[in-house]
N, C-alpha and C positions, 0 to 999 in steps of 0.2 A: 356460474363459472368459478373454478377454483382460484384461490389466491396464489400469488407467486410462492409464498412460503410453503403452502401445501404441495404445489407442483414440485418444488425442490426436494422435499422429503420423500415424495412418492416416485421421483425419477430414479431409475436404477438400471444397471446392466441386467441382461437376461439371467434368469435362474438357471442353475445347473440341474442335473438329474436328481440331485439331493433335495431340491425344492426348499432351499434355505430361505429364511425370512430376511436375514441381513446379508448383504453382499460379501462373498469371501475375498480373501487376499490371493492374488495370482502371483506368487513368488516364483517366477520363472524368467530366465533370461531370453528364452526363445519359444516358439510354438511349432508344433509338429503338423505334418500334412499327410493325407491318405495316399497321395500319388504325386508324381512329378508334375503332372498337369495342374493339380491343385496348388502346388508350390509356385509354379510359374504364374498362375492367376493371382496369387496373393501379392507377388512382387509387381504385377502390372496394375493392380487396383490400389487405391490410396487408403482404404478404410479397413483393411484386414490386419489382424495381429500378426506381426512378423518377429520383432525383436524389441525387447523392453527398453532399449535406449530411446525409442521414439514411439512405440505403440504397445499398449497394455490395457486390458479391460478396466483396471482401477484408474488409470489416467482418464479413460473415456468417461467413466461415471462422474469423477471429480469435475472435469471440464463441462460436461453436459449440465450439471447442476449449476455451475457458475454462469453458464450461458443463459440459463433461465432467469437468474437474478438480474443479469445485465442486459438482457434482450440482445445477445450477441449471436451472430451467425456461426461463429466458430471460436476456438481457443486452443491454447497449447500450454501444457504444464512443464515447469522447469525446476531445476535443482534448488533454486533460491530466488528471492525477489530480485537480487542484484543480477542474477543470470538472465532474468526476464527483461530487465532494463538494458543490459549489455546486448542481448540478442536483438532487441528492437532497434537499438542504435546501429549495430553492424549489418543488419539486414537491409536497412533503408538509407544509410549514409555511406558515402565513399569519399576518397581523397578529393579535396576541392569544394566539398559541401559546407554549408553554414548551418549551424544549429542555434536556435533560440531556446533559452531555458530560464525559468524563473530562478532568481538568485537564492531564495530560501528553500533548500532541498536537503535531503538526507546527506550526511557527511560523506558516505561512500560513493553516492551518486555524484556529488560535487568533485570528489577525487578522481572518479572515472572520467568525467567531462574535462576537468582542468588539467589532469596529468597524463591521461592515456589517449584520449581522442586526438590531440595534436600530433601524436606519433604516427597516426594514420592519415595525416594531412587534412584533418577537419578543424574548422574554427568555430568558436562559440561566442555568443553575446549573452551575458546574464542580464535579466530584466527585473526591475523593482516591482514587487508584488503590490505596493501601494500606488503605483503609477501605471496601471494597466491601460489606461486610455492612450498612453504614449507608445505602447509596444509596437503598434503597426509601423511606426516610423523607423524601427530597427530592422525591418525586413530588407534583405539584399536580393540581388538577382539569383544568387546561388543558395538562398535559404530553402532548406528542404523539410525541416521539422521544427515544431514547437513542442517542448517538453515541459510539463507543469505538474506540480503537486497541489492538491487542494482537498482538505486543509494541508498547509505546508508543514514541513518537519524542520525544526520543532516549534516555530513561532505561531502556528495555527492561523496563518493568513488565508484568506478565501479569494479565489479567482473565479470570475464569472465564466464558466465553461462555454455557455452558449454564445456569449459575446465574442470570445477569441475564436471559437469554432467558425463563426460567420465569416470573419476576414481570412481565416486560414483556408477555407474552402474557396473563397474568391481568388486567392493567390496560389492555389494548388500546393499548400503546405500541409504536411501530415501533422495532425494534433494527437499527441500521446499524453495521457493523463495517468499519473500514479494515484490510484484510488485506495491505497493501503489504509490511510487513517479513517476514511469514511466507511469503508467496506461496501460490498455490493448491495447490502441491505439498506444502507442510508443514502446512497447516491449511485446513479447510473449515468456515467459520463457519455456512453454511446448514445443514449436517448437525447442527450443535449448537443450532439454534433461531433463528439470526439471520434477519431479513427481507431484508436487503440486504448484499452484500459488495462493497467498493470496492477498486479497484486503481489505483495509478499504474504504468502499463505502462512508464513511463520508467525504472523501477528494474530489478529482477531479471527481469521478464518480457522486456524487451529484452536486458538483461544485458551490453551493450557500450557503453552511453553514447552511442547514435546518434540517438535520436529521443524525442519527447515524446508521451505519450498516456495515456488512462485508460479505465476500464471500470467498469460497475455490473452486478451479477448478482443475481438473486433470483426471486421468484414472477412468473409471467407477467403477472398483473393489475397489479402494482406497476411492472414494467418498461415496460409499455405506457403508463403515465402519464408516466414519465420520458422515453420516446421522444417523446411529444407535446410535452413542454416543450422538449426539445433540438431537435426538428424546427422549432419556431417561433423559438427563440433562437439556434440555430446554432453550438454548440460542437463542430464537426465534426472527426473524425479524418480525416487524408488517406488516400487509398487506399494510397499507398506505405508510410506508417507502419503501417497495418493489416496489409499484406502482410508487412512486416518483423517485426512483433510475432508474427504467426501462425507464421512460420518459426522464431522464437526459442523458441516454446513446445515445439517438437520436441526441444529440448535442455535445457529447464528442469530436468528431474529430475536429469540427470547433472551439470549445473552446480551446482545447489543441494547435491547430495551433497558436492561438492568444497568449495564455499563453507563449508558447515557444519563439515566436518572441520577445515578450517584455522582457522575462528573458535574452535572449542572448544580447539584447540591453543594459540591466542593467549591465550585467557582463562586457561587453566591455567598458561601461562608467566608471565602477569602477576601471578597470585595469589601473595602472599607476597614480591613484590619490594619492596625498600626504596624509599621515596619515593612509594609508591602507597597512598592511603587505602583504596580499595575497588575491586573489580572486579565488573562486572555482566554476567552472561550467563545466559540462561534455563535452560540445562542444567548450570549449576554448582550443587552442593548448597547453596552459601551464598546462592543467590538466594531472596528471601523468598517467591516464588510458584513455587518449583521443582516442587512436586508437581502444580500446575495445568498448568504448561508441559509436563511429561511426559505428562499426561493428554490434552491437546488438540493437541499439536504432534508431528509425526513426528520432527523433529530440532530442535536449538536455534537455528537461524537463522544468518545470516552477520554479524550485528552484535555487536560487543563494546563496552562502555563502561567507562571507568575514571576515577577521580579522583586527580589528583596532589596531593602535599603542596604547599602554597603557593597562589599566586593566579594572576592573568592572566599575569604575566611568566613563570611556570613553564610554563604551557600553551603559550605562544607560543614559548618557547625549545625545547620538545620538538618542536613542529611544524617549526620552522626547521632543526632538526638532521637531519631525515629526508632521505634521499637518493633512495630508490626510490619510496616510497609517495607518492601524489598528494594535493595539497591542493586540493580542489574542492568546490563546492556540489552534490554528488550522492552517490549510493550505488548499490550493486547492479551495479557494473561488473566487467569481467574484471580490472581493475587495483585493487589495494588503495587505499582512500581513507581518509584521516584528517582529521577536522574538529573544530572548536572551536565547539560550538553557541552558547555565550554571546555570542560576537562575530560570529556569522554567521546561521545559520538561525533562531535564537531571540533575536536581538539586539533585536527590537522589543517583546519582553515586558519588563515592569518587572523590576528586580532581585529584588524581593520575590516576584513570581510565578515567576520562574525558580528561585529557591532553594526555593520551595514544592514544586516538582516535581523537585528534585534536580539542577538544572543550575547548578553553581558555576562560578566563573571558571577553574577548573583541570580542568573536566570535558572528557574527550576521547571521541570516538566513532570506532570503526574499522569500516569495511565491508571484510571480508576478501575479497580478490580470488582469482584463479585462478593466481597465480604459485606457484612452489615455496614451501611454507610456511616452510622454513628461511631462505629469502631475506627473507621478510616479518619473521620473528623477528629476524634480524640487523639489519634496518633499524630496527625498534622499539627494539632494544637500543642502537643509536647515539643515538636520541633520549633514552633514559633515562640513558645514560652521561654525557651533557653536563650533567645536572642534579645530579650528585654533587658 
């Protein structure tokens, strides 16, 4: 039996008459029919290419490959990771509904939940990642969805997907997991009981910082509802980006193996260094949810977080001393990226809310790239040395 990695690489759309080895890009807004009857049939069936706002061969190959990785019945590609999150919320929540969400999440997702969902009459309760055993008590009669990230952004907290999935099913609550940090190679939330798995393809799925896109995977009946919402509202992924992400999935496994190997080396290098309060990495034994991470993730991921002694000035001095690592608002690139969440991705959160999820002014996040790990460590050492 073929491995999942081999199946993903060999999964592709049908060849054209040119008999190409690599799938072509279908840069077309619409598709032509031989007769009026064929056109009528296309609109009555759900799997025929009609219009690239919602159907395109490149979308199909990208999603088919993701579905193999995640053991999903179906999926849908979107213009960005945030459009995948928003579409999932708006498809299954309505005025009067209650959303549960872990408190440690991407800054834009926090803004969406905190600032925009209330305008549609939805209420939210944020839950502490370190107190998952108490989450069930937050359920209300109108609770319709639990939204989680694991590992969380940027604190790398780990949530037991199977544990929360069990009580979500018992209470008829939809469980949605943002699987961006782990990627479909390292973690499969649907196999652990989640209803939907969301990705920002912009990150490790692309892997080279070239394009923006997203995807939602899950049961066919749920995905069909999301497709109808997206078909009407239009958060469409371009055929070019879909083609690019699909090609990137062919190398996801080998890239993530290297990312994870380097990230673990970085985490162990940072542990015990003077001037560092704490280091967070899912596969370090010091991580509070280490055993959960080992249970549900193949490897520890590519992200490392640590907190420096001192405040904002120390964090900025560290970043400014780096010579090779990139300072940019992204992650999951071939290039190692170092960021300061308190002043960038999570700057719109109140200081109280940031501190509650462990984002201090000296909190640093590293996305390990594919450079030689010794070069990464040398650059990090330059940043730490200037703080002495």
